[in-house]
RODO-2510 file (C-alpha; in nm, 4 decimals, decimal comma):
residues 521
     n   res          X          Y          Z
     1     m     4,4931     6,6860    -2,1643
     2     s     4,7334     6,4358    -2,2578
     3     s     5,0942     6,5318    -2,2654
     4     c     5,1575     6,4069    -2,6354
     5     r     5,0704     6,7973    -2,6953
     6     r     5,2686     7,0026    -2,4154
     7     l     5,6142     7,1563    -2,4315
     8     v     5,8467     6,9079    -2,3417
     9     p     6,2089     6,9644    -2,3645
    10     a     6,3759     6,8166    -2,6842
    11     l     6,5778     6,5269    -2,5634
    12     l     6,2123     6,3628    -2,4707
    13     i     6,0879     6,4220    -2,8293
    14     t     6,2027     6,0997    -2,9625
    15     a     6,0240     5,8837    -2,6713
    16     l     5,7455     6,0811    -2,6678
    17     l     5,6375     6,0801    -2,9962
    18     g     5,7065     5,6394    -2,9278
    19     a     5,4575     5,6576    -2,6462
    20     c     5,2194     5,8719    -2,8312
    21     a     5,2116     5,6096    -3,1286
    22     t     5,1417     5,3379    -2,8854
    23     q     4,8464     5,4969    -2,6816
    24     p     4,5305     5,3528    -2,6911
    25     h     4,2520     5,5967    -2,9334
    26     l     3,8938     5,6352    -2,8903
    27     s     3,7287     5,3703    -2,8927
    28     s     3,4030     5,2575    -3,0573
    29     g     3,1984     5,2571    -2,7243
    30     k     3,2852     5,6360    -2,6464
    31     i     3,1652     5,7523    -2,9723
    32     d     2,8684     5,5616    -2,9656
    33     a     2,8374     5,7196    -2,6154
    34     l     2,9287     6,0678    -2,7843
    35     v     2,6757     6,0278    -3,1084
    36     v     2,3769     5,9179    -2,8762
    37     a     2,4359     6,1659    -2,6413
    38     a     2,4547     6,4703    -2,9764
    39     m     2,1333     6,3206    -3,0895
    40     q     1,9520     6,3512    -2,7946
    41     e     2,0551     6,7136    -2,7366
    42     f     2,0168     6,8517    -3,0333
    43     s     1,6989     6,6497    -3,2080
    44     v     1,8166     6,4056    -3,4697
    45     p     1,6317     6,1708    -3,5914
    46     g     1,9807     5,9738    -3,7322
    47     v     2,3719     5,9719    -3,8264
    48     a     2,6272     5,7714    -3,9919
    49     v     2,9940     5,8293    -3,8473
    50     g     3,2898     5,6341    -3,9337
    51     v     3,6520     5,6806    -3,8731
    52     i     3,9720     5,5893    -4,0952
    53     k     4,2865     5,5325    -3,8732
    54     d     4,5851     5,4181    -4,0513
    55     g     4,4693     5,3068    -4,3505
    56     v     4,2018     5,0863    -4,2155
    57     v     3,8504     5,2076    -4,0737
    58     v     3,8303     5,1480    -3,7575
    59     h     3,4757     5,2650    -3,6841
    60     a     3,1227     5,2662    -3,9137
    61     a     2,8094     5,2621    -3,7282
    62     g     2,4278     5,3931    -3,8021
    63     y     2,2681     5,5473    -3,5303
    64     g     1,8744     5,6043    -3,4795
    65     v     1,6100     5,6319    -3,7662
    66     r     1,6161     5,7051    -4,1277
    67     e     1,3262     5,8849    -4,0904
    68     l     1,0865     6,0121    -3,7842
    69     g     0,7790     5,7849    -3,7176
    70     l     0,9500     5,5322    -3,9400
    71     d     1,1365     5,2262    -3,7543
    72     e     1,3637     5,1967    -4,0471
    73     p     1,7581     5,2162    -3,8724
    74     v     1,9999     5,4327    -4,0534
    75     d     2,3097     5,1993    -4,1179
    76     t     2,6401     5,2055    -4,3003
    77     q     2,4568     5,1655    -4,6464
    78     t     2,1707     5,4293    -4,5518
    79     l     2,2002     5,6902    -4,8834
    80     f     2,2909     6,0593    -4,7521
    81     r     2,2861     6,3855    -4,9623
    82     i     2,6795     6,5306    -4,9055
    83     a     2,5966     6,8401    -4,9958
    84     s     2,8914     7,0486    -5,0143
    85     t     3,1398     6,7871    -4,9337
    86     s     3,0900     6,7147    -5,3401
    87     k     3,3217     7,0475    -5,3953
    88     a     3,5864     6,7792    -5,3624
    89     f     3,4982     6,5267    -5,6456
    90     t     3,5255     6,8230    -5,8696
    91     t     3,8651     6,9323    -5,7774
    92     a     3,9580     6,5793    -5,7975
    93     s     3,7851     6,5413    -6,1114
    94     l     3,9613     6,8263    -6,2638
    95     a     4,3204     6,7454    -6,1339
    96     m     4,2858     6,4385    -6,3076
    97     l     4,2478     6,6043    -6,6339
    98     v     4,5362     6,7964    -6,5357
    99     d     4,7267     6,4843    -6,4806
   100     e     4,6370     6,3799    -6,8461
   101     g     4,7657     6,7087    -6,9896
   102     k     4,3717     6,7762    -7,0892
   103     l     4,3626     7,0545    -6,8510
   104     n     4,5345     7,2900    -6,6485
   105     w     4,5009     7,5333    -6,3550
   106     e     4,5590     7,8111    -6,4982
   107     d     4,3975     7,8117    -6,8065
   108     k     4,1606     8,1093    -6,8836
   109     v     3,7719     7,9337    -6,8241
   110     v     3,6844     8,1111    -7,1495
   111     d     3,9149     7,8840    -7,3462
   112     h     3,7317     7,6280    -7,2613
   113     i     3,3836     7,7237    -7,2457
   114     p     3,3425     8,0374    -7,4549
   115     d     2,9958     8,1436    -7,3441
   116     f     3,1100     8,1902    -6,9846
   117     a     3,1036     8,5287    -6,8489
   118     l     3,1195     8,7781    -6,5350
   119     y     3,0307     9,1205    -6,5592
   120     d     3,3261     9,3028    -6,6022
   121     p     3,4688     9,1861    -6,9358
   122     w     3,8518     9,2240    -6,7632
   123     v     3,7581     8,9733    -6,5230
   124     t     3,5568     8,7311    -6,7753
   125     k     3,9196     8,7449    -6,9853
   126     e     4,1489     8,6813    -6,7045
   127     f     3,9444     8,4286    -6,4843
   128     t     4,0952     8,0898    -6,4390
   129     v     4,0212     7,7264    -6,3290
   130     l     4,1762     7,7622    -5,9882
   131     d     3,9606     8,0997    -5,9867
   132     l     3,6569     7,8550    -6,0483
   133     l     3,7183     7,7016    -5,7292
   134     t     3,8492     7,9074    -5,4723
   135     h     3,6001     8,1770    -5,3731
   136     r     3,7719     8,4771    -5,4868
   137     s     3,5646     8,5678    -5,7902
   138     g     3,4188     8,9338    -5,6393
   139     l     3,0830     8,8125    -5,6218
   140     v     2,8578     8,8437    -5,2875
   141     s     2,8211     8,5525    -5,0792
   142     g     2,5808     8,2730    -5,2059
   143     a     2,5279     8,4758    -5,5327
   144     g     2,2514     8,3021    -5,7890
   145     d     2,1912     8,0218    -5,5387
   146     l     1,8451     8,0885    -5,6174
   147     m     1,8983     7,9128    -5,9293
   148     l     1,9782     7,6276    -5,7618
   149     w     1,7350     7,6077    -5,4542
   150     p     1,5000     7,5171    -5,3371
   151     k     1,3854     7,2218    -5,5641
   152     p     1,2480     7,1052    -5,7554
   153     n     1,2880     7,4373    -6,0643
   154     l     1,3411     7,4843    -6,3701
   155     f     1,7273     7,6109    -6,4542
   156     t     1,9504     7,4360    -6,6775
   157     r     2,3192     7,4344    -6,6119
   158     e     2,3682     7,6456    -6,9378
   159     d     2,0841     7,9232    -6,7329
   160     i     2,4035     7,9622    -6,4706
   161     i     2,6822     7,9826    -6,7101
   162     h     2,4843     8,2513    -6,9310
   163     g     2,2887     8,4598    -6,6263
   164     l     2,6761     8,4944    -6,4316
   165     r     2,7238     8,7659    -6,6447
   166     y     2,4605     9,0016    -6,4583
   167     f     2,5925     8,9836    -6,0980
   168     k     2,7739     9,2432    -6,0088
   169     p     3,0686     9,2124    -5,7920
   170     e     3,0557     9,2948    -5,4811
   171     s     3,4734     9,2910    -5,3901
   172     d     3,7377     9,3290    -5,6259
   173     f     3,8763     9,0193    -5,7977
   174     r     4,0947     8,7800    -5,6051
   175     t     4,0814     8,9980    -5,3401
   176     e     3,8247     8,8306    -5,0883
   177     y     3,6896     8,5020    -5,0060
   178     a     3,3294     8,4666    -5,0040
   179     y     3,1803     8,1477    -5,0581
   180     d     2,9703     8,0198    -5,4195
   181     n     2,8005     7,7363    -5,5523
   182     l     2,7727     7,8559    -5,9321
   183     l     3,1213     7,8514    -6,0285
   184     y     3,1685     7,5206    -5,9099
   185     i     2,9199     7,4545    -6,1778
   186     v     3,0864     7,5885    -6,4125
   187     g     3,4041     7,3784    -6,3260
   188     g     3,2174     7,0612    -6,3397
   189     e     3,1572     7,1722    -6,7166
   190     l     3,4585     7,1724    -6,8099
   191     v     3,4956     6,8279    -6,7694
   192     p     3,2762     6,7637    -7,0722
   193     a     3,4405     7,0485    -7,2272
   194     v     3,7413     6,8752    -7,2701
   195     t     3,6398     6,5564    -7,2802
   196     g     3,2988     6,5159    -7,3992
   197     i     3,1650     6,3607    -7,1202
   198     a     2,9271     6,4397    -6,8503
   199     w     3,0630     6,5492    -6,5363
   200     e     2,8429     6,3460    -6,2812
   201     d     2,9274     6,0332    -6,5178
   202     f     3,2900     6,0715    -6,5152
   203     v     3,2841     6,0840    -6,1526
   204     d     3,0074     5,7781    -6,1324
   205     e     3,3058     5,5869    -6,4122
   206     r     3,6679     5,6785    -6,3564
   207     i     3,6295     5,7985    -5,9555
   208     l     3,3234     5,5957    -5,7725
   209     g     3,3669     5,3183    -6,0002
   210     k     3,7398     5,2714    -5,9284
   211     l     3,6689     5,2759    -5,5563
   212     g     3,4060     5,0300    -5,6130
   213     a     3,1638     5,2845    -5,4654
   214     k     2,8345     5,0957    -5,5403
   215     r     2,6137     5,3212    -5,3167
   216     c     2,7310     5,6699    -5,4020
   217     f     2,6426     5,8737    -5,7001
   218     a     2,6973     6,1704    -5,8677
   219     g     2,4317     6,0832    -6,1118
   220     r     2,1287     5,9470    -6,1937
   221     i     2,0690     5,6633    -5,9436
   222     p     1,9179     5,3281    -6,0628
   223     e     1,5724     5,2631    -5,9504
   224     s     1,7345     4,9226    -5,7790
   225     e     1,9293     5,1524    -5,5368
   226     m     1,6759     5,3956    -5,4266
   227     q     1,6348     5,2300    -5,1123
   228     n     1,7712     5,2736    -4,7415
   229     l     1,7618     5,6558    -4,7851
   230     a     1,8037     5,8934    -4,5527
   231     a     1,5109     6,1589    -4,5150
   232     p     1,5565     6,5086    -4,4126
   233     h     1,4739     6,7155    -4,1101
   234     a     1,4350     7,0524    -3,9979
   235     m     1,3470     7,2652    -3,7040
   236     i     0,9956     7,4079    -3,9144
   237     e     0,8103     7,6678    -3,6547
   238     g     0,9783     7,5001    -3,3173
   239     e     0,8339     7,1426    -3,4955
   240     l     1,0948     6,8944    -3,6667
   241     q     0,9809     6,7881    -3,9516
   242     v     1,1054     6,6079    -4,2542
   243     v     1,1699     6,8364    -4,5591
   244     d     1,0087     6,6656    -4,8279
   245     r     1,1341     6,8640    -5,1210
   246     n     1,5000     6,7351    -5,0392
   247     r     1,4637     6,3788    -5,0484
   248     a     1,6820     6,2287    -5,2501
   249     s     1,6525     6,2376    -5,5913
   250     p     1,7064     5,9221    -5,8422
   251     d     1,7473     6,1994    -6,1099
   252     v     2,0483     6,3985    -6,1893
   253     d     2,1105     6,7232    -6,0004
   254     v     2,1914     7,0825    -6,1752
   255     a     2,3949     7,1431    -5,8900
   256     a     2,5316     6,8321    -5,8589
   257     a     2,9623     6,9600    -5,9194
   258     a     2,9049     7,1842    -5,6047
   259     g     2,6705     6,9906    -5,3607
   260     g     2,4298     6,7156    -5,5319
   261     v     2,6117     6,4108    -5,4739
   262     r     2,4450     6,1258    -5,2409
   263     c     2,6503     5,8512    -5,1356
   264     s     2,6570     5,6019    -4,7983
   265     l     2,9122     5,5965    -4,5056
   266     d     3,0593     5,3048    -4,6582
   267     d     3,1535     5,4758    -4,9725
   268     m     3,2595     5,8311    -4,7854
   269     l     3,5370     5,6020    -4,6184
   270     k     3,6783     5,4492    -4,9615
   271     w     3,6759     5,8035    -5,0588
   272     t     3,8648     5,9455    -4,7549
   273     t     4,0900     5,6243    -4,7747
   274     l     4,1954     5,7422    -5,1023
   275     q     4,2174     6,1403    -5,0565
   276     l     4,4607     6,0027    -4,7166
   277     a     4,6379     5,7813    -4,9642
   278     r     4,6823     6,1112    -5,1741
   279     g     4,5147     5,9426    -5,4581
   280     k     4,6217     5,5901    -5,4552
   281     l     4,3460     5,3246    -5,4778
   282     p     4,4366     4,9816    -5,2793
   283     d     4,5654     4,8058    -5,5553
   284     g     4,8474     5,0977    -5,5942
   285     s     4,7231     5,2056    -5,8885
   286     e     4,6456     5,5773    -5,9388
   287     l     4,3871     5,7845    -5,9465
   288     f     4,5030     6,1154    -5,8963
   289     s     4,8845     6,2042    -5,8346
   290     e     5,0505     6,2943    -5,5302
   291     e     5,1497     6,5973    -5,6726
   292     q     4,7352     6,6650    -5,7362
   293     s     4,6957     6,6102    -5,4163
   294     r     4,9538     6,8482    -5,2413
   295     i     4,7647     7,1141    -5,5210
   296     m     4,4117     7,0213    -5,3989
   297     w     4,5347     7,0724    -4,9971
   298     s     4,7293     7,4087    -5,0566
   299     p     4,6493     7,7388    -4,9649
   300     q     4,4614     7,9738    -5,2390
   301     t     4,2521     8,2076    -5,0522
   302     i     4,3121     8,3321    -4,6640
   303     l     3,9885     8,2968    -4,4289
   304     g     3,9579     8,4632    -4,1055
   305     v     4,0891     8,3277    -3,7449
   306     d     3,8804     8,4699    -3,4567
   307     s     3,9331     8,4044    -3,0963
   308     t     3,6920     8,1395    -3,1030
   309     d     3,9447     7,9257    -3,3245
   310     y     4,2454     8,0578    -3,1169
   311     e     4,1321     7,9413    -2,7785
   312     r     3,9730     7,6304    -2,9062
   313     d     4,1943     7,5222    -3,1688
   314     r     4,4984     7,7003    -3,1269
   315     t     4,4423     7,7831    -3,5189
   316     h     4,6685     8,0174    -3,6405
   317     f     4,6055     8,0166    -3,9923
   318     k     4,2836     7,9203    -4,2344
   319     a     4,2312     7,9088    -4,6035
   320     y     4,0396     7,7727    -4,8429
   321     a     4,2365     7,5106    -5,0780
   322     l     4,0373     7,3108    -5,3820
   323     g     3,7538     7,2288    -5,2635
   324     w     3,8644     7,1927    -4,8834
   325     r     3,9450     7,4511    -4,6054
   326     l     4,2703     7,4268    -4,4296
   327     a     4,3708     7,5345    -4,1061
   328     d     4,6427     7,4279    -3,8030
   329     v     4,4670     7,2822    -3,5105
   330     h     4,6752     7,1861    -3,2216
   331     g     4,9775     7,1664    -3,4373
   332     y     4,8648     6,9116    -3,6974
   333     k     4,6698     7,0178    -4,0785
   334     h     4,3715     6,9820    -4,0401
   335     v     4,1633     6,9303    -4,3843
   336     s     3,7967     6,9026    -4,4232
   337     h     3,4547     7,0236    -4,5329
   338     t     3,1441     7,0486    -4,4256
   339     g     2,7886     6,9910    -4,6696
   340     s     2,4797     7,1675    -4,5782
   341     y     2,1732     7,1302    -4,7299
   342     t     1,8335     7,1960    -4,5529
   343     g     1,7805     6,8703    -4,3916
   344     f     2,1151     6,7007    -4,4435
   345     r     2,4491     6,7863    -4,2630
   346     a     2,7736     6,6652    -4,3402
   347     h     3,1487     6,6701    -4,2482
   348     v     3,4681     6,4992    -4,3923
   349     i     3,7650     6,5991    -4,1734
   350     l     4,1710     6,4350    -4,3054
   351     v     4,4586     6,4686    -4,0522
   352     p     4,6962     6,3701    -4,2761
   353     e     4,9341     6,4061    -4,0012
   354     l     4,7682     6,1358    -3,7576
   355     d     4,6603     5,9555    -4,0599
   356     l     4,3229     6,0221    -3,9642
   357     g     4,0142     6,0498    -4,1741
   358     v     3,6546     6,1163    -3,9937
   359     v     3,3273     6,1234    -4,1607
   360     i     2,9870     6,2812    -4,0191
   361     l     2,6931     6,2201    -4,2220
   362     v     2,3250     6,3690    -4,0527
   363     n     1,9781     6,3729    -4,1663
   364     a     1,8498     6,6633    -3,9788
   365     s     1,9570     7,0587    -4,0514
   366     a     2,1767     7,0318    -3,7007
   367     n     2,5166     7,2521    -3,7070
   368     n     2,5931     7,2015    -3,3365
   369     a     2,5296     6,7938    -3,3731
   370     r     2,7762     6,7566    -3,6461
   371     a     3,0381     7,0111    -3,4500
   372     a     3,0040     6,7869    -3,1272
   373     i     3,0661     6,4954    -3,2728
   374     a     3,3649     6,6071    -3,5063
   375     e     3,5223     6,7815    -3,2297
   376     g     3,4967     6,5246    -3,0231
   377     i     3,6219     6,2494    -3,2288
   378     v     3,9323     6,4166    -3,4022
   379     k     4,0331     6,6169    -3,0771
   380     a     4,0643     6,2878    -2,9230
   381     y     4,2505     6,1627    -3,1592
   382     m     4,5004     6,4679    -3,1119
   383     g     4,4624     6,4030    -2,7188
   384     i     4,3023     6,5821    -2,5896
   385     d     4,0174     6,4185    -2,4353
   386     d     3,8919     6,6257    -2,1390
   387     v     3,6260     6,8338    -2,3124
   388     d     3,2668     6,7575    -2,3005
   389     w     3,1959     6,8738    -2,6486
   390     v     2,8319     6,8078    -2,6842
   391     a     2,7638     7,0301    -2,3566
   392     y     3,0126     7,2732    -2,4979
   393     f     2,8112     7,3367    -2,8194
   394     a     2,5057     7,3102    -2,6374
   395     r     2,5881     7,6114    -2,4155
   396     q     2,7479     7,8250    -2,6928
   397     a     2,3822     7,7563    -2,8595
   398     e     2,2199     7,8840    -2,5595
   399     e     2,4454     8,1826    -2,5596
   400     e     2,4132     8,2551    -2,9418
   401     a     2,0002     8,2608    -2,8287
   402     a     2,0101     8,4812    -2,5187
   403     d     2,2374     8,7087    -2,7570
   404     e     1,9926     8,7237    -3,0755
   405     p     1,7822     9,0497    -3,0587
   406     e     1,3730     8,9451    -3,0057
   407     e     1,2937     9,1286    -3,2505
   408     e     1,5262     8,9064    -3,4936
   409     t     1,3616     8,5474    -3,3518
   410     a     0,9691     8,6688    -3,3550
   411     d     0,7808     8,7061    -3,6367
   412     p     0,6794     9,0387    -3,7505
   413     d     0,3274     9,1127    -3,7140
   414     f     0,2514     9,1559    -4,0847
   415     r    -0,1657     9,0537    -4,1293
   416     n    -0,2653     9,3522    -3,9668
   417     g    -0,1219     9,6017    -4,2234
   418     s    -0,2162     9,8435    -4,5305
   419     v    -0,0822     9,9863    -4,8411
   420     l    -0,0704    10,2942    -5,0184
   421     a    -0,2280    10,1931    -5,3238
   422     p    -0,4957     9,9125    -5,4281
   423     l    -0,3406     9,5552    -5,4851
   424     d    -0,4420     9,5406    -5,8357
   425     s    -0,2124     9,7863    -5,9013
   426     y     0,0569     9,6220    -5,8412
   427     a    -0,0381     9,3220    -6,0115
   428     g     0,1526     9,2518    -6,3479
   429     l     0,4731     9,0645    -6,5157
   430     y     0,7922     9,1066    -6,3382
   431     r     1,1240     9,0202    -6,4922
   432     d     1,4525     8,9334    -6,3913
   433     a     1,7619     8,8895    -6,6214
   434     w     1,9180     8,5915    -6,4546
   435     f     1,6267     8,4771    -6,2768
   436     g     1,3336     8,5093    -6,5053
   437     d     0,9762     8,6023    -6,4779
   438     v     0,8040     8,6621    -6,1753
   439     s     0,4148     8,7248    -6,1666
   440     i     0,2243     8,9013    -5,8965
   441     e    -0,1196     8,8186    -5,9676
   442     m    -0,4446     8,8765    -5,7858
   443     r    -0,6234     8,5452    -5,7100
   444     g    -0,9710     8,6617    -5,5814
   445     d    -0,8839     8,9311    -5,3494
   446     e    -0,5219     8,8507    -5,2471
   447     l    -0,2233     8,9507    -5,3867
   448     w     0,0745     8,6660    -5,4916
   449     f     0,4053     8,6123    -5,5626
   450     a     0,4984     8,3262    -5,7832
   451     s     0,8122     8,2979    -5,9629
   452     a     0,7954     8,1059    -6,3579
   453     k     1,1286     7,9289    -6,3309
   454     s     1,1169     7,8388    -5,9381
   455     p     0,7683     7,7049    -5,8733
   456     r     0,8673     7,6766    -5,4661
   457     m     0,8893     8,0317    -5,4367
   458     l     0,4864     8,0937    -5,4560
   459     g     0,3564     8,3098    -5,1770
   460     r     0,0312     8,5447    -5,0485
   461     l     0,1772     8,9338    -5,0452
   462     w     0,0648     9,0519    -4,7065
   463     p    -0,0040     9,4521    -4,7703
   464     f     0,2054     9,5683    -4,4163
   465     e     0,2734     9,9492    -4,4886
   466     d     0,3830    10,2226    -4,7554
   467     n     0,4650     9,9980    -5,0596
   468     t     0,6108     9,7268    -4,8702
   469     f     0,4716     9,3395    -4,8498
   470     y     0,5043     9,0409    -4,6531
   471     a     0,5708     8,7118    -4,8514
   472     y     0,4890     8,4383    -4,6558
   473     w     0,5954     8,1468    -4,8733
   474     t     0,3404     7,8817    -4,8859
   475     d     0,5945     7,6045    -4,8535
   476     r     0,7153     7,6881    -4,5029
   477     t     1,0393     7,4969    -4,5146
   478     l     1,1943     7,7311    -4,6842
   479     e     1,3030     8,0085    -4,3931
   480     a     1,2961     8,2965    -4,6519
   481     d     1,0072     8,4740    -4,6130
   482     a     1,0831     8,8195    -4,7578
   483     w     0,9644     9,1763    -4,7265
   484     v     0,8473     9,2427    -5,1048
   485     k     0,8687     9,6403    -5,1837
   486     f     0,7764     9,8049    -5,4720
   487     e     0,9309    10,1101    -5,6394
   488     v     0,6114    10,3246    -5,7400
   489     d     0,6126    10,6511    -5,9304
   490     d     0,4140    10,9889    -5,8567
   491     a     0,1542    10,8522    -6,0640
   492     g     0,0978    10,5504    -5,8638
   493     n     0,2180    10,3081    -6,1395
   494     s     0,4798    10,0257    -6,0121
   495     g     0,8177     9,9947    -6,1599
   496     r     1,0100     9,7578    -6,0096
   497     m     1,0476     9,5668    -5,7182
   498     e     1,2969     9,4886    -5,4400
   499     l     1,2833     9,1316    -5,2079
   500     v     1,4983     9,2069    -4,8793
   501     p     1,5146     8,8812    -4,6190
   502     v     1,2929     8,9235    -4,3092
   503     w     1,5622     8,7480    -4,0963
   504     d     1,9581     8,7759    -4,1528
   505     y     1,9180     8,3610    -4,0962
   506     s     1,7276     8,3528    -4,4359
   507     d     1,8073     8,0364    -4,6049
   508     w     1,8313     8,2317    -4,9539
   509     d     2,0179     8,5016    -5,0694
   510     l     1,7861     8,8042    -5,2891
   511     s     2,0284     9,0904    -5,2931
   512     d     2,1125     9,0254    -5,6596
   513     l     1,7635     9,0364    -5,7968
   514     d     1,6294     9,3354    -5,9919
   515     l     1,2661     9,2643    -6,1197
   516     q     1,1404     9,5613    -6,3398
   517     r     0,8329     9,5329    -6,4532
   518     v     0,7084     9,4402    -6,8073
   519     r     0,3276     9,4776    -6,8357
   520     d     0,0538     9,5185    -6,6499
   521     e    -0,0887     9,2326    -6,4762
***
């Protein structure tokens, strides 16, 4: 470890800070080696990585290929889905409206969007703009994400706003952190509510346009720009495959304000430069004020700190701000957000005291690769250069796999079961207040699950035991097989069904579904 972060006598501080300011930082050659090692260790087809130091892009490069099997290299103009790092664009949009006096962080949401309602009328009345952005609503983590994914589906933003009233809270309002996406979509809808301009048009014109970010899109992508696209990849049943359903689409994404921006590395670096400059553009004009920058980087919801945080990062506090996560890392303020979308990973990291920004874009569901690259770059700039981060996260992945119970990793034997009633007795139309209709139907001698508004949720129901079936989705990239449990009365009639994930690592939260039978097949 560099002596720059050790405890030293007070009289040496000034001299030491001068020495640290002039010490060499991580070379592009070392970044190249780090990225290549992470790609090889964690089976990643392509990555784009950029570093900004003291207002200057000191590294920007693409690695690997856009898509397995094709000789098309990733470069700094390759378009990636940036997933939840999109959330900071939403908070910046609202910050600009606060600067303009069109909105206040403490405004009640219902004053701008009258149809907004949560399960509890009092919470609805008290819910503020800040509450939309800070993951403290009381909802279960990931509530309603089935209205967003898997793509494509037929849900609209109006459906999302209306559907929120049906989700029962898991905890008291403003007491616990639980990550959500739906409320960020509501946050995005504040933009047209007060300006008459759609959120995606506002971001494209008033943020990305001002930045000169021509390969970054919150809204529709012009046909001429639908080239040089990173394809999403994930390990599906032990094999790295392209996830076709999550390829970049030219269309406006209903979930754009929560996780739908598509961007190149070059343009993400422009965005990161703006953040480090506290809202100032290169010409000195202001996109949002320094005061709003400070608010967006201020803690709002406390996050837990575990032993790994302390041992690895000497972290004493973590919090969620507005579209950003905050922590102290080896004495520095660490402002960051990750993005995770099946087949893509993203990470934006800001260390304001070092005037350092790092952007990582990955075309695979590779958390460990993302983490290894991030740690390897950021820690080197903090003077910590004695850890092999690729080996660290590889070892951590092995330990986690070894600790996982065998029954959690093996597929259940679901093809040899039986249920208590004839299959056609379960068939019928079932309805949930926010998810809509699900048809349980006979196809030949098989029972099938078919969602009306989420057509990717289509699969055979294999009889398992009692009145429980195994839902085996036809799209194996969903990684969300579920137990479907029918409630049957004494007469043998099923009146309701419940979905429970087969695996703890399932992509989808199913706990809020309340599918009631409304008619027979």
